[in-house]
C-alpha positions in Angstrom: 12.1 -1.1 -4.4 8.6 -2.5 -4.2 7.7 -5.2 -1.7 5.0 -7.9 -1.7 3.3 -8.0 1.7 1.6 -11.2 2.9 0.2 -12.6 6.1 3.6 -14.1 6.8 5.6 -10.9 6.5 3.1 -8.0 7.2 4.0 -7.6 10.9 7.8 -7.5 10.3 7.8 -5.5 7.0 5.0 -3.0 7.8 4.1 -2.8 11.5 7.7 -3.1 12.7 9.2 -0.9 9.9 11.4 2.0 11.0 10.2 3.9 7.8 6.7 5.0 6.8 5.1 2.3 4.7 2.7 2.7 1.8 0.6 -0.4 1.2 -1.3 -0.8 -2.1 -4.2 -3.2 -1.8 -4.9 -4.4 -5.4 -6.0 -7.3 -7.6 -5.0 -8.4 -11.2 -8.5 -7.9 -12.5 -8.9 -4.3 -11.2 -8.6 -1.6 -13.9 -8.0 1.3 -11.5 -5.4 -0.8 -9.8 -3.5 -1.1 -13.0 -3.7 2.7 -13.4 -2.2 3.3 -9.9 0.5 0.6 -10.2 3.0 2.6 -12.2 2.6 5.6 -9.9 3.2 3.4 -6.8 6.2 1.9 -8.5 7.6 5.4 -9.2 7.1 6.4 -5.6 9.0 3.2 -4.5 11.9 4.1 -6.9 12.1 7.8 -6.1 11.6 7.8 -2.4 13.9 5.5 -0.5 12.8 7.1 2.7 9.5 5.2 2.4 8.9 1.5 2.2 6.4 0.7 -0.6 4.6 -2.5 -1.3 1.5 -4.3 -2.4 -1.1 -6.7 -1.0 -3.0 -8.8 -3.6 -6.5 -9.0 -2.0 -7.2 -12.3 -3.8 -4.1 -14.0 -2.4 -4.3 -12.3 1.1 -8.0 -11.9 1.9 -7.3 -11.9 5.7 -5.2 -8.8 5.4 -7.9 -7.1 3.3 -10.5 -8.0 5.9 -8.2 -6.9 8.8 -8.0 -3.4 7.4 -11.6 -3.2 6.2 -10.6 -3.0 2.5 -14.0 -2.9 0.7 -12.9 -1.3 -2.6 -9.6 -1.4 -4.5 -7.2 0.1 -5.0 -7.0 1.1 -1.4 -3.8 2.8 -0.3 -2.8 2.8 3.4 0.1 4.6 5.0 1.5 3.2 8.3 3.9 5.1 10.6 5.4 3.6 13.7 3.2 0.5 13.3 0.0 2.4 13.2 -2.4 3.1 10.4 -1.8 6.8 9.7 -3.9 7.7 6.5 -5.8 5.9 3.8 -7.2 6.6 0.4 -9.6 4.6 -1.8 -9.6 4.7 -5.6 -7.1 5.8 -8.3 -5.2 8.9 -7.2 -2.6 11.1 -8.8 1.0 10.9 -7.6 0.8 14.2 -5.6 -2.3 12.9 -3.7 -0.6 9.6 -2.9 2.6 11.4 -1.6 0.4 13.7 0.5 -0.7 10.7 2.5 2.7 10.7 4.1 2.3 14.3 5.4 
């Protein structure tokens, strides 16, 4: 299952999650984001041990600014409410999954 994270639910869904969380910062106009989207969706469907979701930077600019997202796609992994690892740009599935290690 893939979530949509917003200012209203970010603390509860991401920072207070009992699972590691992958957050995909994206926008509709971003070509590389469209390349990463199906990979992120696969991870969401194949790995119930993770919470996976997206932040649309055009709709949630405060969250993008809070985490210094300058380029998209940016993938952030949170564990126990803390930013654990990050990656910028389109990545293959194995590289995205490696962010959880």
